[in-house]
Structures are given as structure tokens and as C-alpha cells.
C-alpha positions in Angstrom: 0.0 0.0 0.0 1.5 3.3 -1.0 1.5 6.3 1.3 -0.5 9.2 0.0 1.3 12.5 0.2 -0.4 15.8 0.8 2.3 18.2 -0.1 1.8 21.9 0.6 3.8 25.0 0.0 4.4 27.6 2.6 5.7 31.0 1.5 6.3 34.5 2.6 5.8 37.3 0.1 7.1 40.8 0.5 7.8 43.7 -1.7 10.9 45.8 -1.6 11.8 49.2 -3.1 15.5 49.8 -3.6 16.3 47.1 -1.0 13.9 48.5 1.6 11.1 46.2 2.6 7.8 48.1 2.1 5.1 45.5 2.2 4.5 42.0 3.5 1.4 40.2 4.8 1.6 41.8 8.3 2.1 45.3 7.0 -0.8 44.9 4.6 -3.0 43.7 7.4 -2.0 46.8 9.4 -2.9 49.1 6.4 -6.2 47.3 6.1 -6.9 47.8 9.8 -5.9 51.5 9.5 -8.4 51.8 6.6 -11.1 50.3 8.8 -10.4 52.2 12.0 -9.0 55.4 10.7 -6.5 55.3 13.6 -3.1 53.7 13.9 -3.7 53.1 17.6 -7.1 51.4 17.1 -5.8 49.5 14.1 -2.8 48.2 16.1 -5.1 47.1 19.0 -7.4 45.3 16.6 -4.6 43.1 15.2 -2.8 42.6 18.5 0.1 44.9 17.8 1.6 47.6 20.0 1.0 51.1 19.0 4.8 51.8 18.9 5.3 48.8 16.5 2.5 50.0 14.3 3.7 53.6 14.2 7.3 52.4 13.3 5.9 50.2 10.6 3.8 53.0 9.1 6.9 55.2 9.1 8.9 52.4 7.4 6.2 51.8 4.8 5.9 55.5 3.9 9.7 55.9 3.8 10.1 52.9 1.5 7.4 53.8 -1.0 7.4 56.4 -3.7 4.3 58.1 -2.3 2.9 58.1 1.2 0.6 55.1 1.8 -0.7 56.4 5.1 -1.4 60.0 6.2 -1.7 60.6 9.9 -2.7 63.7 11.9 -1.7 64.3 15.4 -4.1 63.2 18.2 -4.7 64.8 21.6 -7.7 67.0 22.2 -8.1 67.6 18.4 -8.7 63.8 17.9 -6.2 63.0 15.2 -6.4 60.0 13.0 -4.9 58.2 10.0 -6.1 57.2 6.6 -4.8 55.0 3.8 -4.1 57.2 0.8 -5.4 56.3 -2.7 -1.9 55.0 -3.5 -2.0 52.9 -0.4 -5.4 51.4 -1.3 -4.0 50.5 -4.8 -0.9 48.9 -3.3 -3.0 46.8 -0.9 -5.2 45.6 -3.8 -2.2 44.8 -6.0 -0.3 43.0 -3.1 -3.4 40.9 -2.3 -3.7 40.0 -6.0 0.0 39.0 -6.3 -0.2 37.0 -3.1 -3.3 35.1 -4.4 -1.7 34.4 -7.7 1.6 33.1 -6.2 -0.2 30.8 -3.8 -2.4 29.5 -6.6 0.6 28.8 -8.8 2.5 27.2 -5.9 -0.5 24.9 -5.1 -0.8 23.8 -8.8 3.0 23.0 -8.9 3.0 21.2 -5.5 -0.1 19.1 -6.5 2.1 17.3 -9.0 4.5 16.0 -6.3 
């Protein structure tokens, strides 16, 4: 009796710009949470991330991209917030499409093992 194999492929996908990591799955999840909550603090809390880590990631994302992907306004009494820019929304869409396509391709290849 032959053993049946159920091969699977795990992968991590990220995008770099001039050697600077801009996007990966976690960063895209953060951007999507910012889009939902319009707040870096609330977005971070919703995905179990510290505010400091989220803030540093937003700075890194913006520094590595050609255009700002997140715009933030200071909080305090004036109740600041954050929003994903149109460029950010497009990058999220494209990253998700790329991730789906790569996973689908990998699944087809691995199926033949």
C-alpha cells in the first residue's frame, strides 16, 4: 500500500523598493486595519500589535514607498487619526492579487509532487 502525500507549499511574500522592505502580509494587514479604523492606535489594537510597533511600521512603509501610503494627523484634544491614501489602497489591492496568484501557482505545482 503506497503512502499518500499531501504536499503543501508555505511561502512569505514581501515587496521591496531599492532594498527597503515596504510590504508584506503583516504590513498589509496593518494598512487594512488603519483603513477600517482610521486610527493607527485602534488598528494596532485590533490586530494585537503595540502602537509603537504599528507607528514604526507606518513610518517604514511610507519611507520605502514612492508616495505616502498612510497619512496621519496628530491626536490629543483635536482627535487625530490616520487614513490610507489612494496610492495605499491601490498597493493593498495589488499586493493581495499578487499573493493570491503566487499561492495558486504554488498549489498547482505542488499538487504534482
